[in-house]
C-alpha positions, 0 to 999 in steps of 0.5 A: 664111309666112316672111320674104322671101328676102334676095335679094328684099330686096336687089333691092327695095332696089337698085330703090329706090336706082335710082329715088331716084338717077334722080329726084335726077339728073333734078331737078338737071339740070332745075333747072340748065336751067330754074331752080328755079321752072321745075321741076315734079314732072310734068316730073321724072316724065316725064324719069325715066320714073317715074309721078307716083304712084311719084315721090310715094312717094319725094319729096313735092315738088321741094324735098325732091328738091333737099335729097336732091341737096344731101345727096349733094353734101355727102357726096361733098365730105367723102369727097373731103376724106378722099381728099385727106388720105389721099393727102398725106404730112406733117401740115402738107402734109395740112392745106394740101391739105385747106384748099385742096380745101375752098376750091376747092369753095367757089369752085365752089359759087358757081355755085349760084343764091342762092335755091337755095343759101339753101334747101339750106344749112339743115336737119339734113343740113347741120348734121351735115355742118358738124359732121363738117367741123369735127371733121375740120379740128380733127383736122388742125390738132391733128396739125399743131400736134403736129408743130410746124407750127401754133401751140399758143397757141390751141385747135385748135377756135378755129383751126378756126373761124378757117380755115373762116370765112376760107376762106368768102371763096372764094365772092367771089374771081375766080380760082384765083390768088386762092384760092391767096392766100386759103389761104396767108393763112389758113395764115399766121394759124395757123402757128408763129412768129406769136405776140404 
């Protein structure tokens, strides 16, 4: 007997992906509707039309499904930041556009239930994503510094940490105007001509 035909493997993989996506989407909708404690694996199986035994082959519990959902959200967010970078001309403009998009995402993320957010923001997928984000922002800052738009008396890594921590304040801001002011204040701290 030989290996399974390639088309068969692709079909099985597509089916697995579809089951995972349906499970993740149904769980996110149920949690949004009922809260974290109001969702069970039985409900998820019912809403997806997947048998419980099959569901358990993919995920051991509700938390693992939510972690997969969050990992997908984080990946989507990073891809969106890349799109913002790629459609913006000029080093300083790219940096501002990406920092604004990042602050906007933080502002919108505050809608998460605090218990859910605390659970989801730990783990390897979050640590790896934060590292990618830091490298991405650091490259934008270095590019803006090389163009003369960002101060060069501090390493790009330090300015990256400063920006990311400053923009974390977006979770407690009331509106879009406040987000704009936060981004501008953050940029003022790293622009050229502020040296002492």
